[in-house]
Backbone as JSON Lines, residues from 0, in Angstrom:
{"i":0,"aa":"M","n":[-44.43,-0.01,-39.27],"ca":[-45.36,-0.54,-40.26],"c":[-45.19,-2.05,-40.42]}
{"i":1,"aa":"G","n":[-43.97,-2.53,-40.24],"ca":[-43.72,-3.96,-40.37],"c":[-44.48,-4.77,-39.34]}
{"i":2,"aa":"A","n":[-44.6,-4.23,-38.13],"ca":[-45.33,-4.94,-37.07],"c":[-46.81,-5.05,-37.42]}
{"i":3,"aa":"V","n":[-47.34,-4.02,-38.03],"ca":[-48.75,-4.07,-38.45],"c":[-48.94,-5.13,-39.53]}
{"i":4,"aa":"I","n":[-48.01,-5.24,-40.44],"ca":[-48.09,-6.26,-41.49],"c":[-48.03,-7.66,-40.87]}
{"i":5,"aa":"I","n":[-47.16,-7.84,-39.89],"ca":[-47.08,-9.14,-39.21],"c":[-48.4,-9.47,-38.54]}
{"i":6,"aa":"V","n":[-49.01,-8.5,-37.88],"ca":[-50.29,-8.73,-37.21],"c":[-51.38,-9.04,-38.23]}
{"i":7,"aa":"L","n":[-51.37,-8.38,-39.37],"ca":[-52.35,-8.68,-40.41],"c":[-52.18,-10.1,-40.95]}
{"i":8,"aa":"I","n":[-50.93,-10.53,-41.12],"ca":[-50.69,-11.91,-41.55],"c":[-51.16,-12.88,-40.47]}
{"i":9,"aa":"Q","n":[-50.92,-12.55,-39.2],"ca":[-51.41,-13.38,-38.1],"c":[-52.93,-13.47,-38.13]}
{"i":10,"aa":"L","n":[-53.58,-12.35,-38.38],"ca":[-55.04,-12.33,-38.45],"c":[-55.55,-13.23,-39.57]}
{"i":11,"aa":"Y","n":[-54.9,-13.15,-40.72],"ca":[-55.26,-14.0,-41.86],"c":[-55.1,-15.47,-41.5]}
{"i":12,"aa":"F","n":[-53.97,-15.81,-40.88],"ca":[-53.72,-17.2,-40.49],"c":[-54.7,-17.65,-39.41]}
{"i":13,"aa":"W","n":[-55.01,-16.76,-38.46],"ca":[-55.97,-17.07,-37.4],"c":[-57.35,-17.39,-37.99]}
{"i":14,"aa":"L","n":[-57.77,-16.61,-38.99],"ca":[-59.07,-16.87,-39.62],"c":[-59.09,-18.26,-40.25]}
{"i":15,"aa":"H","n":[-58.01,-18.64,-40.92],"ca":[-57.94,-19.98,-41.51],"c":[-57.97,-21.07,-40.44]}
{"i":16,"aa":"L","n":[-57.21,-20.88,-39.37],"ca":[-57.2,-21.86,-38.3],"c":[-58.57,-21.97,-37.62]}
{"i":17,"aa":"R","n":[-59.24,-20.84,-37.46],"ca":[-60.56,-20.85,-36.85],"c":[-61.55,-21.66,-37.69]}
{"i":18,"aa":"E","n":[-61.54,-21.42,-38.99],"ca":[-62.42,-22.18,-39.88],"c":[-62.07,-23.66,-39.87]}
{"i":19,"aa":"L","n":[-60.78,-23.97,-39.91],"ca":[-60.36,-25.36,-39.9],"c":[-60.75,-26.04,-38.59]}
{"i":20,"aa":"S","n":[-60.64,-25.32,-37.47],"ca":[-61.0,-25.92,-36.19],"c":[-62.5,-26.19,-36.11]}
{"i":21,"aa":"L","n":[-63.3,-25.39,-36.78],"ca":[-64.75,-25.63,-36.79],"c":[-65.12,-26.8,-37.7]}
{"i":22,"aa":"R","n":[-64.32,-27.02,-38.74],"ca":[-64.64,-28.06,-39.73],"c":[-63.87,-29.36,-39.53]}
{"i":23,"aa":"A","n":[-62.86,-29.33,-38.67],"ca":[-62.0,-30.5,-38.5],"c":[-62.8,-31.69,-37.99]}
{"i":24,"aa":"N","n":[-62.68,-32.78,-38.72],"ca":[-63.38,-34.01,-38.4],"c":[-62.36,-35.14,-38.5]}
{"i":25,"aa":"P","n":[-62.22,-35.96,-37.46],"ca":[-61.22,-37.02,-37.49],"c":[-61.42,-38.01,-38.64]}
{"i":26,"aa":"D","n":[-62.62,-38.1,-39.16],"ca":[-62.9,-39.03,-40.24],"c":[-62.54,-38.46,-41.62]}
{"i":27,"aa":"D","n":[-62.18,-37.2,-41.67],"ca":[-61.86,-36.56,-42.94],"c":[-60.46,-36.97,-43.38]}
{"i":28,"aa":"A","n":[-60.37,-37.7,-44.46],"ca":[-59.08,-38.19,-44.95],"c":[-58.18,-37.05,-45.41]}
{"i":29,"aa":"A","n":[-58.76,-35.94,-45.81],"ca":[-57.95,-34.82,-46.28],"c":[-57.06,-34.27,-45.18]}
{"i":30,"aa":"L","n":[-57.52,-34.32,-43.94],"ca":[-56.72,-33.79,-42.84],"c":[-55.48,-34.63,-42.57]}
{"i":31,"aa":"T","n":[-55.53,-35.89,-42.87],"ca":[-54.37,-36.74,-42.61],"c":[-53.46,-36.87,-43.82]}
{"i":32,"aa":"T","n":[-53.88,-36.39,-44.98],"ca":[-53.05,-36.51,-46.18],"c":[-52.53,-35.17,-46.68]}
{"i":33,"aa":"V","n":[-53.01,-34.07,-46.12],"ca":[-52.56,-32.76,-46.58],"c":[-51.14,-32.51,-46.1]}
{"i":34,"aa":"A","n":[-50.35,-31.86,-46.94],"ca":[-48.94,-31.6,-46.62],"c":[-48.81,-30.23,-45.95]}
{"i":35,"aa":"W","n":[-49.03,-30.2,-44.64],"ca":[-48.82,-28.99,-43.85],"c":[-48.27,-29.42,-42.5]}
{"i":36,"aa":"I","n":[-47.19,-28.8,-42.08],"ca":[-46.49,-29.22,-40.88],"c":[-47.39,-29.14,-39.64]}
{"i":37,"aa":"G","n":[-48.35,-28.24,-39.63],"ca":[-49.25,-28.11,-38.49],"c":[-50.11,-29.33,-38.25]}
{"i":38,"aa":"L","n":[-50.27,-30.16,-39.29],"ca":[-51.11,-31.35,-39.16],"c":[-50.31,-32.64,-39.1]}
{"i":39,"aa":"Y","n":[-49.01,-32.57,-39.22],"ca":[-48.2,-33.78,-39.14],"c":[-48.23,-34.32,-37.71]}
{"i":40,"aa":"P","n":[-48.23,-35.64,-37.56],"ca":[-48.16,-36.19,-36.2],"c":[-46.75,-36.06,-35.65]}
{"i":41,"aa":"G","n":[-46.64,-36.1,-34.38],"ca":[-45.33,-36.08,-33.74],"c":[-45.03,-34.79,-33.01]}
{"i":42,"aa":"I","n":[-44.13,-34.91,-32.08],"ca":[-43.78,-33.79,-31.21],"c":[-43.0,-32.71,-31.96]}
{"i":43,"aa":"Y","n":[-42.11,-33.09,-32.87],"ca":[-41.28,-32.11,-33.56],"c":[-42.11,-31.18,-34.43]}
{"i":44,"aa":"S","n":[-43.05,-31.73,-35.16],"ca":[-43.9,-30.87,-36.0],"c":[-44.78,-29.98,-35.13]}
{"i":45,"aa":"G","n":[-45.22,-30.49,-33.99],"ca":[-46.01,-29.66,-33.08],"c":[-45.22,-28.5,-32.51]}
{"i":46,"aa":"V","n":[-43.98,-28.78,-32.1],"ca":[-43.14,-27.73,-31.53],"c":[-42.8,-26.67,-32.58]}
{"i":47,"aa":"I","n":[-42.42,-27.1,-33.77],"ca":[-42.09,-26.16,-34.84],"c":[-43.31,-25.33,-35.21]}
{"i":48,"aa":"S","n":[-44.48,-25.94,-35.25],"ca":[-45.7,-25.21,-35.58],"c":[-46.0,-24.14,-34.53]}
{"i":49,"aa":"I","n":[-45.9,-24.49,-33.27],"ca":[-46.15,-23.53,-32.19],"c":[-45.11,-22.41,-32.22]}
{"i":50,"aa":"L","n":[-43.87,-22.76,-32.49],"ca":[-42.83,-21.73,-32.57],"c":[-43.12,-20.72,-33.68]}
{"i":51,"aa":"T","n":[-43.5,-21.22,-34.84],"ca":[-43.73,-20.31,-35.97],"c":[-45.06,-19.58,-35.87]}
{"i":52,"aa":"V","n":[-46.04,-20.18,-35.21],"ca":[-47.35,-19.54,-35.08],"c":[-47.37,-18.56,-33.92]}
{"i":53,"aa":"C","n":[-46.73,-18.89,-32.84],"ca":[-46.87,-18.13,-31.6],"c":[-45.64,-17.31,-31.27]}
{"i":54,"aa":"I","n":[-44.5,-17.91,-31.2],"ca":[-43.33,-17.24,-30.65],"c":[-42.64,-16.33,-31.68]}
{"i":55,"aa":"L","n":[-42.46,-16.78,-32.89],"ca":[-41.72,-16.0,-33.88],"c":[-42.36,-14.65,-34.19]}
{"i":56,"aa":"P","n":[-43.66,-14.58,-34.49],"ca":[-44.24,-13.26,-34.78],"c":[-44.14,-12.29,-33.61]}
{"i":57,"aa":"V","n":[-44.4,-12.77,-32.41],"ca":[-44.33,-11.91,-31.23],"c":[-42.89,-11.46,-30.98]}
{"i":58,"aa":"A","n":[-41.94,-12.35,-31.16],"ca":[-40.53,-12.0,-30.96],"c":[-40.07,-10.94,-31.95]}
{"i":59,"aa":"V","n":[-40.51,-11.04,-33.19],"ca":[-40.11,-10.06,-34.2],"c":[-40.71,-8.7,-33.88]}
{"i":60,"aa":"I","n":[-41.98,-8.68,-33.49],"ca":[-42.61,-7.4,-33.12],"c":[-41.93,-6.8,-31.89]}
{"i":61,"aa":"A","n":[-41.67,-7.62,-30.89],"ca":[-41.02,-7.14,-29.67],"c":[-39.61,-6.61,-29.97]}
{"i":62,"aa":"Y","n":[-38.89,-7.29,-30.83],"ca":[-37.55,-6.83,-31.2],"c":[-37.62,-5.47,-31.91]}
{"i":63,"aa":"G","n":[-38.58,-5.33,-32.8],"ca":[-38.76,-4.06,-33.49],"c":[-39.08,-2.93,-32.53]}
{"i":64,"aa":"I","n":[-39.92,-3.2,-31.56],"ca":[-40.25,-2.18,-30.55],"c":[-39.01,-1.85,-29.72]}
{"i":65,"aa":"W","n":[-38.26,-2.87,-29.36],"ca":[-37.07,-2.66,-28.54],"c":[-36.02,-1.82,-29.27]}
{"i":66,"aa":"T","n":[-35.85,-2.07,-30.57],"ca":[-34.82,-1.34,-31.31],"c":[-35.29,0.02,-31.8]}
{"i":67,"aa":"L","n":[-36.58,0.16,-32.1],"ca":[-37.07,1.42,-32.65],"c":[-37.66,2.36,-31.6]}
{"i":68,"aa":"G","n":[-37.97,1.84,-30.45],"ca":[-38.51,2.67,-29.4],"c":[-39.94,2.31,-29.06]}
{"i":69,"aa":"F","n":[-40.29,2.55,-27.83],"ca":[-41.6,2.2,-27.31],"c":[-42.57,3.35,-27.52]}
{"i":70,"aa":"S","n":[-43.79,3.0,-27.89],"ca":[-44.88,3.96,-27.97],"c":[-46.18,3.23,-27.67]}
{"i":71,"aa":"L","n":[-47.23,3.98,-27.43],"ca":[-48.52,3.36,-27.16],"c":[-49.0,2.55,-28.36]}
{"i":72,"aa":"A","n":[-48.78,3.08,-29.56],"ca":[-49.2,2.36,-30.77],"c":[-48.43,1.05,-30.91]}
{"i":73,"aa":"S","n":[-47.13,1.06,-30.67],"ca":[-46.36,-0.16,-30.79],"c":[-46.75,-1.17,-29.71]}
{"i":74,"aa":"F","n":[-47.03,-0.7,-28.52],"ca":[-47.5,-1.6,-27.45],"c":[-48.84,-2.22,-27.82]}
{"i":75,"aa":"T","n":[-49.72,-1.45,-28.44],"ca":[-51.03,-1.96,-28.87],"c":[-50.85,-3.04,-29.93]}
{"i":76,"aa":"V","n":[-49.99,-2.79,-30.89],"ca":[-49.73,-3.78,-31.94],"c":[-49.14,-5.05,-31.33]}
{"i":77,"aa":"L","n":[-48.22,-4.89,-30.39],"ca":[-47.63,-6.06,-29.74],"c":[-48.69,-6.84,-28.96]}
{"i":78,"aa":"T","n":[-49.58,-6.15,-28.27],"ca":[-50.64,-6.81,-27.51],"c":[-51.57,-7.58,-28.43]}
{"i":79,"aa":"V","n":[-51.98,-6.97,-29.52],"ca":[-52.85,-7.65,-30.49],"c":[-52.12,-8.85,-31.09]}
{"i":80,"aa":"G","n":[-50.86,-8.68,-31.41],"ca":[-50.07,-9.8,-31.93],"c":[-49.97,-10.95,-30.95]}
{"i":81,"aa":"C","n":[-49.78,-10.62,-29.68],"ca":[-49.71,-11.66,-28.64],"c":[-51.04,-12.41,-28.51]}
{"i":82,"aa":"L","n":[-52.12,-11.66,-28.52],"ca":[-53.43,-12.31,-28.4],"c":[-53.74,-13.2,-29.6]}
{"i":83,"aa":"L","n":[-53.44,-12.71,-30.79],"ca":[-53.65,-13.54,-31.99],"c":[-52.76,-14.77,-31.97]}
{"i":84,"aa":"A","n":[-51.53,-14.61,-31.55],"ca":[-50.6,-15.74,-31.49],"c":[-51.07,-16.78,-30.49]}
{"i":85,"aa":"L","n":[-51.5,-16.33,-29.33],"ca":[-51.98,-17.26,-28.31],"c":[-53.22,-18.0,-28.78]}
{"i":86,"aa":"H","n":[-54.17,-17.28,-29.33],"ca":[-55.4,-17.95,-29.78],"c":[-55.12,-18.86,-30.97]}
{"i":87,"aa":"S","n":[-54.23,-18.46,-31.86],"ca":[-53.87,-19.33,-32.99],"c":[-53.22,-20.61,-32.5]}
{"i":88,"aa":"A","n":[-52.35,-20.5,-31.49],"ca":[-51.71,-21.7,-30.94],"c":[-52.75,-22.62,-30.31]}
{"i":89,"aa":"L","n":[-53.73,-22.05,-29.62],"ca":[-54.79,-22.87,-29.03],"c":[-55.63,-23.55,-30.1]}
{"i":90,"aa":"L","n":[-55.96,-22.82,-31.16],"ca":[-56.72,-23.42,-32.25],"c":[-55.94,-24.54,-32.92]}
{"i":91,"aa":"L","n":[-54.65,-24.3,-33.15],"ca":[-53.81,-25.32,-33.77],"c":[-53.74,-26.57,-32.9]}
{"i":92,"aa":"Q","n":[-53.61,-26.38,-31.61],"ca":[-53.57,-27.53,-30.7],"c":[-54.9,-28.28,-30.71]}
{"i":93,"aa":"R","n":[-56.01,-27.55,-30.78],"ca":[-57.32,-28.21,-30.82],"c":[-57.46,-29.03,-32.1]}
{"i":94,"aa":"I","n":[-56.99,-28.48,-33.22],"ca":[-57.06,-29.22,-34.48],"c":[-56.18,-30.47,-34.4]}
{"i":95,"aa":"R","n":[-54.97,-30.32,-33.88],"ca":[-54.05,-31.49,-33.78],"c":[-54.63,-32.56,-32.86]}
{"i":96,"aa":"N","n":[-55.34,-32.16,-31.83],"ca":[-55.93,-33.14,-30.91],"c":[-57.11,-33.88,-31.55]}
{"i":97,"aa":"R","n":[-57.79,-33.24,-32.48],"ca":[-58.95,-33.86,-33.13],"c":[-58.56,-34.92,-34.13]}
{"i":98,"aa":"I","n":[-57.4,-34.74,-34.77],"ca":[-57.04,-35.7,-35.84],"c":[-56.03,-36.69,-35.35]}
């Protein structure tokens, strides 16, 4: 059940990133003054953002599957988590490139 909750949180975050990527405008002062690590300039904030958006959720789900046992349902949840993580990372990178 924990893996499903992680995927739901990823889905929620993905929806926010999707909307932000559609609305992101380099001239918007709010994007450069908002306090969120995903929008900070620099390599360290970018790496930490990708780690927490992409690698950490997938690693936690994979660890849970490894320790609790493999099933078709757990593999499906892991696959959906991987896809959401990958697309979220791409959206985050697109937003960072725009500002």
